[in-house]
Backbone bond lengths (Angstrom), bond angles and torsions (degrees), N, CA, C in turn:
res aa  C-N    CA-C-N  psi(-1)  N-CA   C-N-CA  omega(-1)  CA-C   N-CA-C  phi
1 M - - - 1.469 - - 1.515 111.02 -
2 K 1.331 113.78 -36.24 1.458 116.00 179.20 1.520 111.53 -64.56
3 A 1.327 116.38 -38.00 1.470 119.79 179.95 1.520 110.82 -63.78
4 V 1.309 116.38 -40.59 1.479 119.43 179.48 1.509 110.42 -65.13
5 G 1.319 117.38 -40.19 1.460 120.12 179.32 1.513 112.30 -65.45
6 I 1.333 115.21 -37.06 1.472 118.34 179.06 1.527 110.82 -65.87
7 K 1.327 115.81 -41.00 1.468 119.22 179.31 1.530 111.53 -63.87
8 A 1.310 115.39 -40.40 1.471 118.65 179.50 1.512 111.06 -65.89
9 L 1.325 115.33 -37.19 1.460 118.85 179.24 1.530 111.51 -67.29
10 V 1.303 116.61 -39.66 1.486 120.38 178.42 1.519 110.64 -64.88
11 A 1.316 117.15 -41.56 1.466 120.69 -179.87 1.519 111.07 -64.50
12 A 1.332 115.82 -42.41 1.465 118.69 179.54 1.510 111.29 -65.36
13 T 1.334 115.67 -37.61 1.475 119.32 178.56 1.520 110.94 -64.88
14 A 1.321 116.44 -40.82 1.478 120.30 178.92 1.521 111.38 -63.48
15 V 1.335 114.91 -40.19 1.477 118.08 179.10 1.511 110.57 -64.30
16 L 1.328 116.24 -42.18 1.469 119.07 -179.94 1.520 111.49 -64.92
17 V 1.330 116.27 -39.66 1.471 119.44 178.92 1.515 110.59 -65.18
18 A 1.336 116.33 -41.85 1.471 120.03 -179.86 1.518 111.33 -64.87
19 C 1.309 115.97 -39.55 1.471 118.12 -179.47 1.513 111.50 -72.18
20 S 1.329 116.69 -30.25 1.458 118.58 -177.73 1.526 113.03 -78.58
21 E 1.346 119.83 -18.09 1.467 121.68 179.45 1.526 110.16 -72.86
22 P 1.321 117.58 136.09 1.470 119.66 178.59 1.527 110.76 -71.58
23 P 1.331 117.26 154.12 1.475 119.40 178.53 1.526 110.26 -67.61
24 P 1.312 118.47 155.25 1.462 120.47 179.59 1.531 110.67 -64.68
25 P 1.327 117.58 148.81 1.478 119.20 -179.59 1.530 111.47 -65.64
26 R 1.305 114.05 147.40 1.471 119.01 178.88 1.533 109.35 -70.58
27 T 1.301 115.31 145.01 1.462 120.91 -177.04 1.530 111.14 -85.40
28 V 1.318 113.29 170.21 1.478 119.25 178.28 1.526 110.73 -62.96
29 S 1.312 116.41 -40.60 1.478 119.88 -179.66 1.520 111.07 -62.69
30 Q 1.337 116.73 -39.99 1.465 119.36 178.51 1.524 111.29 -63.14
31 F 1.328 116.41 -41.48 1.469 119.33 179.20 1.537 111.36 -65.51
32 M 1.332 117.39 -39.29 1.466 120.03 -178.34 1.526 111.64 -72.63
33 E 1.329 117.06 -29.07 1.461 120.01 178.59 1.522 111.99 -80.48
34 N 1.335 117.40 -24.35 1.460 120.94 -177.46 1.528 108.83 -126.70
35 P 1.319 118.69 95.23 1.470 120.60 -178.76 1.517 113.45 -61.80
36 N 1.353 117.90 -27.83 1.469 119.48 179.62 1.533 111.13 -66.48
37 L 1.329 116.99 -42.57 1.468 119.91 176.64 1.525 111.15 -62.99
38 L 1.319 115.87 -39.55 1.469 119.35 179.14 1.520 111.03 -63.75
39 E 1.320 116.52 -42.05 1.468 119.43 179.94 1.530 110.87 -64.69
40 A 1.334 117.85 -41.76 1.475 120.82 179.19 1.528 111.15 -64.50
41 A 1.323 116.60 -40.49 1.467 119.44 179.09 1.521 111.22 -66.26
42 L 1.330 117.10 -38.92 1.466 119.85 178.99 1.522 111.21 -65.01
43 V 1.331 116.78 -37.31 1.468 119.37 177.75 1.527 110.15 -62.71
44 R 1.311 116.49 -45.11 1.468 119.85 -179.67 1.533 111.46 -67.26
45 C 1.341 116.86 -39.18 1.465 119.91 -175.96 1.526 112.48 -74.08
46 T 1.308 117.96 -25.64 1.463 120.16 -178.74 1.529 112.96 -86.96
47 Q 1.326 117.92 -8.94 1.465 119.53 179.91 1.527 111.11 -69.49
48 N 1.297 117.44 -38.90 1.463 121.33 -179.98 1.535 107.56 -141.88
49 R 1.302 115.01 89.40 1.461 119.71 -173.46 1.537 112.00 -65.93
50 S 1.322 117.07 -34.64 1.477 119.00 -177.74 1.521 111.97 -65.49
51 E 1.339 117.66 -35.92 1.459 120.82 -179.33 1.529 112.11 -81.04
52 T 1.324 116.17 -30.24 1.476 119.45 -175.23 1.525 112.74 -100.11
53 R 1.332 116.69 9.13 1.470 118.22 -177.82 1.521 111.10 -60.62
54 Y 1.330 117.16 -41.51 1.457 121.08 -177.23 1.533 112.30 -105.16
55 D 1.290 116.67 13.63 1.467 120.31 176.51 1.536 108.80 -69.06
56 P 1.340 118.14 127.53 1.471 119.81 -176.72 1.526 113.45 -58.64
57 E 1.333 116.03 -41.18 1.468 118.59 -179.04 1.521 111.09 -67.36
58 C 1.340 116.97 -38.52 1.472 119.41 178.11 1.527 110.95 -67.80
59 I 1.328 115.52 -37.11 1.471 118.50 176.88 1.534 110.43 -62.17
60 N 1.330 115.78 -43.78 1.474 119.29 178.43 1.529 111.42 -65.37
61 A 1.321 116.57 -36.62 1.467 119.63 179.13 1.526 110.90 -65.09
62 R 1.335 115.99 -43.29 1.471 118.55 178.93 1.536 111.18 -65.13
63 E 1.316 117.07 -37.14 1.476 120.01 177.14 1.531 111.04 -66.15
64 A 1.318 116.06 -38.25 1.469 119.42 177.72 1.526 111.10 -64.61
65 V 1.334 116.34 -37.94 1.470 119.65 177.03 1.525 110.64 -63.33
66 R 1.339 116.42 -42.73 1.465 119.68 -179.07 1.532 111.36 -63.68
67 L 1.321 116.61 -45.20 1.466 119.74 179.63 1.531 111.93 -65.35
68 T 1.332 115.68 -36.32 1.470 118.89 177.59 1.524 111.08 -64.08
69 E 1.334 116.05 -41.14 1.462 119.25 177.68 1.529 111.71 -64.25
70 V 1.327 116.78 -37.41 1.472 120.01 177.52 1.528 110.57 -63.92
71 E 1.334 116.71 -43.74 1.465 120.02 178.78 1.530 111.39 -63.59
72 N 1.330 115.79 -42.55 1.467 118.85 178.56 1.523 111.78 -63.49
73 E 1.336 116.76 -36.25 1.464 120.19 178.70 1.532 110.95 -66.87
74 K 1.326 116.54 -39.14 1.463 119.35 176.67 1.527 111.37 -62.43
75 I 1.334 115.35 -42.96 1.470 119.21 179.22 1.523 110.75 -63.94
76 R 1.343 116.02 -42.04 1.463 119.47 -179.41 1.530 111.13 -64.22
77 R 1.333 117.25 -41.15 1.463 120.38 179.05 1.528 111.25 -66.02
78 A 1.335 116.41 -39.08 1.466 119.29 177.99 1.526 111.09 -63.69
79 E 1.335 116.59 -40.09 1.463 119.53 177.92 1.524 111.38 -65.81
80 L 1.343 116.75 -41.52 1.463 119.77 177.80 1.524 111.62 -63.66
81 E 1.327 116.76 -40.18 1.465 120.31 178.80 1.527 110.95 -65.35
82 A 1.330 116.60 -40.86 1.465 119.68 177.81 1.524 111.01 -64.36
83 E 1.339 116.65 -41.33 1.466 119.99 177.68 1.522 111.17 -63.89
84 S 1.335 116.85 -41.18 1.464 120.20 178.06 1.525 111.14 -64.07
85 Q 1.325 117.00 -38.87 1.463 120.44 178.93 1.521 110.95 -65.41
86 R 1.340 117.09 -40.12 1.463 120.02 177.58 1.526 110.93 -63.34
87 K 1.334 116.36 -39.74 1.460 119.34 178.55 1.526 111.34 -66.54
88 R 1.344 117.07 -39.99 1.465 119.85 178.07 1.528 111.24 -64.33
89 D 1.330 116.30 -41.39 1.464 119.37 178.41 1.523 111.17 -63.94
90 A 1.333 116.74 -41.88 1.465 119.85 178.37 1.524 111.16 -64.02
91 L 1.339 116.85 -39.43 1.463 120.22 178.52 1.520 111.20 -64.66
92 R 1.342 117.37 -41.11 1.464 119.97 178.12 1.520 111.28 -64.50
93 R 1.340 116.98 -40.29 1.467 119.11 177.78 1.522 110.92 -63.68
94 T 1.327 116.76 -40.67 1.466 119.77 178.39 1.518 111.36 -64.17
95 Q 1.327 116.93 -41.81 1.461 120.23 179.21 1.524 111.38 -65.26
96 R 1.337 117.26 -41.21 1.467 119.41 177.98 1.523 111.21 -64.32
97 A 1.338 116.72 -40.79 1.465 119.38 178.83 1.523 111.02 -64.91
98 A 1.339 117.53 -40.85 1.464 120.24 178.45 1.520 111.09 -65.25
99 A 1.341 117.42 -40.70 1.466 120.13 178.38 1.523 111.12 -64.60
100 E 1.331 117.81 -39.94 1.459 120.89 177.85 1.521 111.23 -65.64
101 A 1.335 117.02 -39.12 1.468 119.97 177.72 1.523 110.85 -64.73
102 R 1.342 117.07 -41.73 1.469 119.56 177.55 1.525 111.32 -64.23
103 R 1.337 116.99 -38.22 1.462 119.57 179.83 1.524 110.91 -65.53
104 R 1.332 116.55 -42.63 1.462 119.39 179.61 1.525 111.24 -66.26
105 A 1.332 116.48 -39.13 1.464 119.24 178.39 1.523 110.75 -64.48
106 A 1.332 116.97 -41.65 1.463 119.95 178.72 1.521 111.08 -65.56
107 E 1.344 117.29 -38.82 1.461 120.27 178.41 1.522 110.95 -66.05
108 A 1.333 117.28 -40.79 1.465 120.18 177.64 1.524 111.17 -64.73
109 E 1.329 117.64 -40.57 1.460 120.76 178.15 1.525 110.93 -65.29
110 R 1.333 116.58 -38.88 1.464 119.15 178.92 1.525 110.86 -64.55
111 R 1.320 116.60 -42.85 1.464 119.49 178.86 1.521 111.05 -65.03
112 R 1.333 116.33 -38.55 1.464 118.54 179.78 1.524 110.61 -63.86
113 E 1.339 116.84 -44.93 1.460 119.88 178.86 1.527 111.22 -64.56
114 E 1.332 116.89 -38.10 1.464 119.45 178.85 1.521 110.99 -65.43
115 A 1.348 116.16 -41.67 1.463 119.56 178.77 1.524 111.01 -64.64
116 A 1.353 116.93 -40.57 1.466 119.52 178.52 1.525 111.23 -64.93
117 Y 1.335 117.23 -37.30 1.469 120.26 179.69 1.523 110.72 -68.58
118 L 1.350 117.16 -44.36 1.462 119.88 -179.57 1.520 112.04 -69.36
119 A 1.338 116.57 -28.30 1.464 119.03 179.42 1.523 111.67 -65.14
120 Q 1.333 118.21 -25.24 1.463 120.44 177.51 1.527 111.57 -63.76
121 F 1.326 117.04 -27.03 1.460 121.32 -179.27 1.522 111.69 -105.46
122 G 1.313 116.48 10.53 1.454 120.34 178.91 1.514 113.92 72.17
123 V 1.315 117.59 24.41 1.461 122.30 -178.80 1.519 108.27 -110.88
124 L 1.313 115.48 133.37 1.456 120.13 177.12 1.519 109.54 -90.86
125 P 1.323 118.24 145.21 1.470 119.87 176.40 1.514 111.22 -64.89
126 E 1.321 115.96 162.42 1.459 120.73 -175.97 1.518 112.04 -60.58
127 N 1.320 117.40 -40.01 1.459 119.34 -177.97 1.515 112.43 -70.16
128 A 1.337 117.22 -15.70 1.465 119.85 177.78 1.513 111.76 -90.60
129 T 1.371 117.89 -26.23 1.454 120.96 -177.38 1.509 112.47 -91.53
130 T 1.320 117.27 -27.31 1.463 121.35 -179.23 1.503 109.20 -112.35
131 S 1.298 115.68 138.75 1.464 120.85 179.40 1.506 108.27 -148.24
132 D 1.324 116.27 138.63 1.455 121.14 179.32 1.514 112.17 -82.10
133 E 1.336 118.30 -13.51 1.451 121.00 -177.34 1.525 109.48 -80.92
134 P 1.336 117.94 134.21 1.464 119.17 177.83 1.511 110.77 -69.52
135 M 1.347 114.79 155.39 1.459 120.46 179.47 1.517 108.50 -72.89
136 S 1.312 116.56 133.30 1.454 122.39 -175.46 1.513 110.21 -95.53
137 G 1.355 114.29 157.95 1.453 118.88 175.06 1.512 111.78 72.28
138 N 1.328 115.81 -156.57 1.451 123.37 179.27 1.506 111.42 -103.90
139 A 1.346 116.54 34.06 1.462 119.87 179.74 1.513 109.22 -65.20
140 P 1.342 119.25 138.28 1.469 122.07 -179.45 1.513 110.53 -66.87
141 L 1.328 114.30 147.35 1.450 119.78 177.78 1.508 111.82 -79.68
142 A 1.307 119.33 -23.67 1.464 122.53 179.68 1.513 108.51 -146.47
143 V 1.285 116.95 153.07 1.462 123.48 179.44 1.514 108.32 -107.60
144 V 1.329 116.76 123.54 1.469 121.19 178.96 1.514 108.32 -81.50
145 P 1.329 118.68 121.09 1.474 119.86 -179.19 1.512 111.39 -69.03
146 E 1.323 115.42 154.54 1.450 120.58 177.80 1.526 110.73 -69.11
147 A 1.317 115.83 147.34 1.467 120.18 -179.26 1.519 109.50 -69.81
148 P 1.343 117.50 136.87 1.478 119.45 178.19 1.518 111.57 -67.78
149 V 1.297 115.80 148.31 1.467 123.06 -179.98 1.518 108.61 -98.10
150 E 1.325 116.75 121.46 1.460 121.76 -179.72 1.526 109.66 -112.98
151 E 1.317 115.82 139.75 1.459 121.96 178.28 1.525 109.57 -91.63
152 T 1.283 116.15 137.12 1.471 120.53 176.97 1.503 109.65 -78.86
153 M 1.309 115.67 155.88 1.455 121.12 -177.01 1.512 111.70 -72.45
154 G 1.288 117.76 -28.72 1.466 118.54 -170.25 1.495 114.45 -86.91
155 G 1.323 118.29 -82.34 1.456 120.73 -166.71 1.492 114.94 -96.76
156 G 1.306 122.70 6.10 1.459 122.39 176.21 1.508 113.34 83.95
157 T 1.348 118.24 4.29 1.461 119.63 176.89 1.507 109.23 -81.63
158 T 1.288 115.42 152.33 1.473 121.20 -177.91 1.506 109.21 -116.77
159 D 1.331 114.97 141.66 1.466 122.09 175.80 1.514 108.21 -119.26
160 S 1.302 116.40 129.00 1.464 120.90 178.48 1.518 108.35 -85.14
161 L 1.323 115.24 116.42 1.460 120.87 -179.91 1.521 108.80 -99.56
162 P 1.292 118.32 136.65 1.472 119.27 178.97 1.507 111.12 -69.08
163 A 1.312 115.21 147.21 1.466 120.39 178.88 1.515 109.75 -69.16
164 T 1.329 114.52 149.16 1.465 120.16 -179.53 1.524 109.90 -64.54
165 G 1.314 117.04 130.95 1.461 120.82 178.81 1.505 113.86 85.59
166 S 1.346 119.01 -1.68 1.462 120.42 179.79 1.507 110.18 -85.27
167 N 1.315 115.34 169.21 1.467 121.71 -179.94 1.523 112.62 -96.66
168 A 1.344 116.67 10.70 1.463 119.45 -179.43 1.524 109.62 -70.79
169 P 1.317 117.83 141.60 1.481 120.08 179.56 1.525 110.54 -68.20
170 T 1.330 114.55 142.97 1.478 120.06 179.09 1.521 109.93 -87.53
171 V 1.305 115.31 144.61 1.475 122.49 -179.75 1.522 108.23 -115.27
172 E 1.289 116.59 120.43 1.460 121.14 178.15 1.530 109.36 -86.79
173 L 1.329 115.22 128.55 1.466 121.36 -179.84 1.523 109.50 -84.31
174 A 1.293 115.02 133.13 1.487 119.95 178.34 1.521 109.79 -74.82
175 P 1.324 119.24 139.40 1.488 121.14 178.10 1.524 111.20 -65.99
176 E 1.330 113.34 151.93 1.472 117.98 179.14 1.528 110.65 -65.06
177 E 1.289 114.40 141.30 1.467 119.97 179.37 1.532 110.44 -75.85
178 Q 1.326 117.13 128.19 1.464 122.26 177.11 1.531 109.50 -88.42
179 P 1.326 117.43 138.51 1.482 119.50 178.69 1.530 110.22 -65.65
180 P 1.293 118.08 148.31 1.475 121.31 179.13 1.532 110.94 -62.06
181 P 1.331 116.66 158.00 1.479 119.40 -178.36 1.517 113.87 -59.15
182 S 1.296 117.03 -32.47 1.473 118.65 -179.40 1.513 111.12 -65.09
183 D 1.291 116.40 -39.37 1.460 119.33 178.60 1.512 110.44 -65.92
184 L 1.323 118.69 -37.71 1.462 120.87 178.70 1.529 111.21 -64.26
185 S 1.285 116.32 -39.30 1.482 119.47 179.83 1.513 111.33 -65.47
186 S 1.321 115.80 -42.37 1.467 118.04 -179.78 1.515 110.94 -66.64
187 I 1.351 115.89 -35.58 1.467 118.28 178.97 1.508 110.45 -67.05
188 R 1.365 117.87 -40.66 1.461 119.84 179.08 1.530 111.15 -65.81
189 D 1.327 115.04 -39.26 1.474 118.13 178.58 1.515 110.74 -63.79
190 E 1.317 115.50 -40.17 1.467 118.37 -179.80 1.514 110.62 -66.08
191 L 1.323 117.02 -40.69 1.459 119.33 178.89 1.521 111.35 -66.20
192 R 1.316 118.07 -39.09 1.460 121.33 179.18 1.530 110.29 -66.27
193 R 1.334 116.65 -38.80 1.464 119.62 -179.44 1.517 110.34 -65.63
194 R 1.353 114.81 -41.71 1.462 116.87 179.95 1.522 110.88 -66.19
195 G 1.322 116.04 -34.72 1.462 118.30 177.67 1.520 112.16 -65.86
196 E 1.335 118.06 -39.86 1.466 120.36 177.88 1.517 111.36 -65.57
197 E 1.342 116.07 -38.40 1.465 118.12 178.39 1.516 110.74 -64.75
198 D 1.317 115.68 -39.10 1.462 117.78 178.74 1.523 110.85 -64.94
199 N 1.335 117.41 -36.95 1.463 119.78 179.24 1.526 111.20 -67.47
200 N 1.334 116.29 -40.27 1.462 119.59 179.60 1.519 111.13 -64.99
201 Q 1.318 115.10 -40.29 1.458 117.14 178.80 1.516 110.93 -66.63
202 G 1.307 116.73 -32.90 1.458 118.80 -179.89 1.526 111.07 -70.57
203 N 1.361 119.56 -32.16 1.452 121.64 177.94 1.519 110.68 -74.97
């Protein structure tokens, strides 16, 4: 019976010792994984700094705070770098667009000046004379020039002659009518008579 009592007493003593020992301090990893535990430990550790300066749990809590701040700083720097990169990319796109706009404006001005210069000599620029677009509608493919007007040597009348190769109808001119022989004889006789009268008057 005494042996049984001794064993029971030893077991009870062990239980009391185990219950009286404080739990092990929480580690840095536990504090970083559970922000609520970290906040509770910081509240307890800041109440009396002189007593908790060397407390293992408070030391781990302060280390967890430091590592958390380092991680947050890395994240903040990465976000700032990404924002700066986006701004640089946007600036490069704006500069490229402005350079392209200036190039197009300069090209348009050059073409305008070239067209104005060629217009002085009645020459159209290449982009005005050639076009890849087909002609629409029933627009004629060629323009037939008007026939030139020529003056006759004799009476000042004009005859419109069709241009060579045109589809204008040709007009045949009728030959001049010759006076009959009898009229020619009477005219010669009249001229001869007037000549004789002039000679007689001169004598």
